[in-house]
N, C-alpha and C positions, 0 to 999 in steps of 0.2 A: 549479623550478614550486612554487608553494605545493598543498599536496594539503589535504583536510577529513576528518573523521570525524565522522559522528552520533553523540553520547552521549544515550541515553535508557534510560527505563523503558518495559517492554511488558507488556500482556497479549494473549495471541492466544486466541479462544474458536472452538473447532473445531465446526463444523454438528452434527458426531455425538456432541458430549458431550465434556468436559473442556477444557480449556486449558492453557496455556505462559505462563510470564511471568518477567521478568529485570530486574535493577535494573543503571543505569550500562553499558547495554550498548553496546557501539562497532561500527561499522560503516561500513565507507571509502565514502563517497558521492562523484559525478564533480563537484561543483559547491562553490559554497560556499554554499549554503542547499537546504533541499529542505520541504517541504510534508509535513504528517502523513499523509496519504492517500498522496503518493508514499513517503514512509518504510515504510509499512505493506505497500504492492505490492512494494516492493523486497527488505524482510526476507523476506516469503513468498515471492517467487523465488530471492532468496539462501539461505535455510534448506530451500528446496525442500518447503514445508509443504503437505500435500492437507488438503482440507475446510476450510480457514481459513474463519472466519466474521469477526465484528465482531472489530477489532484497535484496542485503547487503547492510546494513546502517551502519556505525561507526560514533566514534566522534560527535554526535547529540548534540548540546544544545541549548536553547529556549534564544533568544535576545529579547529586546523590542527597537523594532525599528518600524519606520513608514513604512508603507506599501509601497510597488513599485506601485502595481493597487489592484486591487478589487480581493480578495480572490475568488478561484472557491468555488461552493457550495460543501460541503462535505456530504450534506444526501444523502443517497443511495449509497455512496463508501465503499467498503467493510472494515471492522474494525480488521478483522482476517485474516491470510493465514495459509491454511492447506495444508502441503505439502504430498502426499500421498505417495511419494517414500521414506518418512522417516517412516514409522510406518504403522502399520495396522489398519485403522480406516474404523469400522463397518457403514452400511448405516444408521443405528439408532443416530450414533455418529456426521454423517454428518449433518443429518435432526435437531437432537439438536442444532448443532451450527449455523446453517441458518434459523431457527425459530425465531429469535429476530432481526439480523440485517444480512445484507450484507456478505457474506464471500468470498474470492477470494481461488482457490482451484489449487493447482499444481498437474496434472495428472503425473503418474510414466512414462508416456512416453513424459514429458515434456511440455506437452500442457496447458494453462492457462484457466482457467476459471472463471467467476463471477456468482455466486449464490446471488440472490437474494431476494429470497422469495419460500420456501417451502411449499405447503399446504397438512396437512396431513387430 
């Protein structure tokens, strides 16, 4: 079985100030592709980062490499990041986004939330 790793540069901006960055970081991924939003959520979960806000990912490449350990479970991780400071999003649009899969919401005050299920 072919295993894949993502190689990328990142900057995690924390909601309480400061940031964490890395270049040519490698992370085991469960498949042959991953979106930037999914990779950001995966990185936050894998590194157990608290108060993570905006995550900037650049230079992403998918490599065929053996995993260094078991990949973490990705089910239940946000697949989309919604930044409320970058646009007007109605409650109906937020509900529609979170009905089928978890989303990561960055509030205008910098706080970060995971919305995993909205029941309407």
